[in-house]
C-alpha positions in Angstrom: 20.4 -19.3 0.7 20.1 -15.5 0.4 16.8 -13.9 1.5 14.8 -12.8 -1.5 12.6 -9.7 -1.7 10.1 -8.6 -4.3 10.5 -4.9 -5.3 8.4 -3.4 -8.1 8.4 -6.3 -10.5 11.6 -8.0 -9.6 12.8 -10.7 -7.2 16.1 -9.5 -5.8 18.5 -10.5 -2.9 17.2 -8.9 0.3 20.5 -7.0 0.8 20.1 -5.3 -2.6 16.4 -4.4 -2.3 15.8 -0.6 -2.5 13.2 2.0 -3.4 13.5 5.4 -4.9 14.2 8.3 -2.5 11.1 10.1 -3.7 8.8 7.1 -3.1 5.9 8.7 -1.2 6.1 6.0 1.4 9.5 7.3 2.4 8.6 11.0 1.9 5.1 11.0 3.5 4.3 7.6 4.9 1.8 7.6 2.0 1.2 3.9 2.0 -0.2 0.8 3.7 1.0 -2.6 4.7 0.0 -6.1 5.8 1.8 -8.8 7.9 0.8 -12.4 7.1 1.7 -15.1 9.6 2.8 -18.4 8.1 2.0 -21.5 10.3 3.1 -24.9 9.2 3.6 -23.8 5.6 0.2 -22.1 5.4 -0.7 -18.4 5.4 -3.0 -17.6 8.2 -6.1 -15.6 7.2 -4.9 -14.8 3.7 -8.4 -13.6 2.5 -8.8 -11.5 5.6 -5.5 -9.8 5.0 -6.4 -9.1 1.4 -9.8 -7.8 2.2 -8.3 -5.5 4.9 -5.7 -4.4 2.3 -8.5 -3.5 -0.1 -10.1 -1.4 2.7 -6.9 0.5 3.5 -6.1 1.2 -0.2 -9.6 2.3 -0.9 -9.7 4.7 2.1 -6.5 6.3 1.0 -7.3 6.2 -2.7 -4.2 4.3 -3.6 -4.4 2.0 -6.7 -3.7 -1.7 -6.5 -0.3 -2.3 -8.1 -1.9 -5.4 -9.8 -4.9 -7.7 -9.3 -5.4 -9.3 -5.9 -5.0 -12.7 -7.5 -1.6 -11.7 -9.0 -0.5 -10.2 -5.7 -1.4 -13.5 -4.0 0.9 -15.4 -6.4 3.8 -13.0 -5.6 3.2 -13.4 -1.9 3.4 -17.1 -2.1 6.4 -17.1 -4.4 8.3 -14.8 -1.9 7.4 -17.3 0.9 8.6 -20.2 -1.3 11.9 -18.6 -2.3 12.6 -17.9 1.3 11.6 -21.4 2.4 9.2 -20.1 5.1 7.4 -22.8 6.8 6.8 -20.8 10.0 7.3 -17.0 9.9 6.1 -13.8 8.5 5.4 -12.1 5.1 5.5 -8.3 5.0 3.8 -6.5 2.2 3.8 -2.7 1.6 2.1 -0.7 -1.1 2.7 3.1 -1.5 1.3 5.7 -3.9 4.6 5.5 -5.8 7.4 7.8 -6.9 6.7 11.4 -7.6 8.2 14.9 -7.1 7.7 15.9 -3.5 4.3 17.6 -3.2 1.7 17.0 -0.5 -1.2 16.6 -3.0 -1.8 13.4 -4.9 0.5 13.1 -8.0 -0.9 12.4 -11.4 -0.1 9.3 -13.4 2.1 7.5 -10.8 2.3 3.7 -10.4 1.8 2.2 -7.0 5.0 0.7 -5.5 5.0 -2.8 -4.1 7.5 -4.5 -1.7 7.1 -8.0 -0.3 9.6 -9.6 2.1 9.5 -12.8 4.2 11.4 -14.2 7.1 11.5 -17.5 8.9 10.7 -17.7 12.6 10.5 -20.4 15.2 7.2 -22.5 15.1 4.3 -21.3 17.3 5.1 -22.4 20.8 2.1 -22.6 23.1 4.2 -22.8 26.3 6.0 -19.6 25.4 2.7 -17.9 24.7 1.3 -19.1 28.1 4.1 -17.3 29.9 2.7 -14.0 31.1 4.0 -10.7 29.9 3.5 -7.2 31.2 1.9 -4.2 29.5 1.9 -0.5 30.3 -0.7 2.1 29.5 0.1 5.3 27.5 -1.9 8.1 26.0 -3.3 7.3 22.5 -1.8 10.1 20.4 -2.5 8.7 16.9 -4.6 10.1 14.1 -8.3 9.2 14.1 -8.3 6.5 11.4 -6.7 3.5 13.2 -8.7 1.1 11.0 -6.4 1.9 8.1 -3.2 -0.1 8.3 -1.0 2.9 7.4 2.8 2.8 7.4 2.7 6.0 9.5 3.6 4.3 12.8 5.6 6.9 14.7 3.3 7.0 17.8 3.3 3.2 17.8 7.1 3.1 17.7 7.4 5.6 20.6 4.9 3.6 22.6 6.7 0.3 21.9 10.0 1.9 23.0 8.3 3.2 26.2 7.2 -0.4 26.9 10.7 -1.8 26.4 12.2 0.8 28.6 9.7 -0.1 31.3 10.5 -3.8 31.0 7.1 -4.5 29.5 6.1 -6.5 26.3 3.5 -4.0 25.0 1.9 -0.7 25.6 -1.9 -0.3 25.6 -3.1 3.0 24.3 -5.7 5.0 26.2 -8.0 7.6 24.6 -9.1 10.9 26.1 -12.1 9.2 27.8 -9.8 6.8 29.7 -10.7 3.8 27.5 -8.2 1.4 26.2 -8.2 1.2 22.4 -5.4 -1.3 21.5 -1.7 -2.1 21.8 1.0 -0.6 19.6 1.1 -3.7 17.6 -1.7 -5.9 18.9 -5.4 -6.0 20.0 -6.2 -5.8 23.7 -8.4 -8.3 25.6 -9.7 -8.8 29.1 -11.8 -11.4 30.9 -14.1 -9.9 33.4 -14.7 -11.3 36.9 -17.9 -12.7 35.5 -15.9 -14.7 32.9 -16.9 -12.5 29.9 -14.4 -12.1 27.1 -14.1 -8.4 26.1 -12.3 -6.6 23.3 -12.8 -3.2 21.8 -15.4 -3.1 19.0 -14.3 -2.7 15.4 -14.4 1.0 14.5 -12.1 3.8 13.4 -10.6 3.6 16.9 -8.7 0.3 16.3 -7.2 -1.9 13.6 -9.4 -4.9 13.2 -6.8 -7.6 13.6 -7.0 -10.9 11.6 -6.0 -12.8 14.7 -8.7 -10.8 16.6 -11.3 -12.0 14.1 -10.0 -15.6 14.3 -10.3 -15.6 18.1 -13.9 -14.2 17.9 -14.9 -16.8 15.4 -13.3 -19.5 17.5 -15.2 -18.2 20.5 -18.5 -18.3 18.6 -17.8 -21.9 17.5 -17.0 -23.0 21.1 -19.9 -21.1 22.7 -17.6 -18.7 24.7 -19.5 -15.5 25.6 -17.9 -12.3 24.5 -18.6 -8.6 24.2 -17.1 -6.2 21.7 -16.9 -2.9 23.6 -14.5 -0.4 25.0 -13.2 -1.0 28.5 -11.4 1.4 30.8 -8.0 1.1 32.5 -9.7 0.7 35.8 -11.8 -2.3 34.5 -8.6 -3.8 33.0 -6.9 -3.5 36.3 -9.7 -5.4 38.0 -10.0 -8.0 35.3 -9.7 -11.7 36.0 -7.4 -12.3 32.9 -5.9 -10.4 30.0 -4.1 -11.1 26.8 -3.1 -9.6 23.5 -3.5 -10.9 19.9 -1.7 -10.3 16.7 -0.1 -12.1 13.8 3.2 -12.2 15.7 1.9 -12.6 19.2 -0.9 -15.0 18.4 -2.7 -15.3 21.7 -0.3 -14.1 24.4 -1.2 -13.9 28.1 -0.9 -10.6 29.9 -0.3 -11.0 33.7 0.4 -7.4 34.7 -0.7 -3.9 33.7 1.4 -0.9 34.8 3.1 -3.3 37.4 -0.3 -4.4 38.8 -0.8 -8.1 38.7 -3.8 -9.4 36.8 -5.7 -12.3 38.4 -3.2 -14.5 40.2 -0.3 -13.2 38.1 -0.3 -16.3 35.8 -2.2 -17.1 32.6 -5.9 -17.5 33.2 -8.0 -20.5 32.4 -10.0 -18.8 29.6 -6.9 -17.3 28.1 -5.3 -20.7 28.0 -8.5 -22.1 26.4 -8.7 -19.4 23.8 -5.1 -20.1 22.8 -6.0 -23.7 22.2 -9.1 -22.8 20.4 -7.3 -20.3 18.2 -4.5 -22.7 17.2 -7.1 -25.4 16.3 -9.2 -22.8 14.4 -6.3 -21.6 12.2 -5.1 -25.2 11.6 -8.6 -26.3 10.5 -10.2 -23.1 9.0 -7.0 -21.3 8.0 -8.3 -18.0 9.3 -11.4 -15.9 9.8 -14.3 -16.6 7.4 -16.2 -13.3 7.8 -13.8 -10.5 6.6 -16.1 -8.0 4.9 -16.4 -5.4 7.6 -13.4 -3.3 8.9 -15.1 -0.5 10.9 
């Protein structure tokens, strides 16, 4: 079966999907996106993704291409047509097609693209295998809470990680504090057993998986703190991991070549993976999705 994409009102074969050369997403990265995980035939955190999409569109003053409810129908239809039981759905909305000019155009229609692809089912044992991360300067703009398609610093950082033989790069601000990964949120477990991740602000993208892990921690009585942490504190941490729609809860066992803990997945990280999977299978995703910064 051919992969099917949705492009501005039509379902088309993926290989034929295209947008206009003057789409402002192509010209200016003037658009936003969301990535939905599909687990066992169910979208994870659908409402959270839609609420965050509303935040991103509102901050950039981009119109919805249709109602949120109609958009949800299209997302599910793309998933159905691609027979995705486990995988990802990608959604992108741009300001639309207009003559190239930096200022907002008048009377344009927002452009919408939705694609989907199947992936292997969530594998806890693979996620428990530790990965390495490196640290790099955070050179992005100052509105990381907006899920913008402008990802050049993230791409450069991810390539640096790959060339260093690492899975991810953690970005470090001018104060020496870790903000997040290029495509994930960063977590540590202190020597006292406290779970720590950066607080939601303009400095990070408030991940849907991040929110699910926090709500799972609350339900299980796991103590946590939402605050910034330094590279030095991360190096001295007992455990570390990353979260995202694609990484779920993935153990980090080295930072810049320095082993974290005993160099294997930690006890709390392993527990949080179990709690997260149970949470999304029972709750479907985070319930409190009204605040993005």
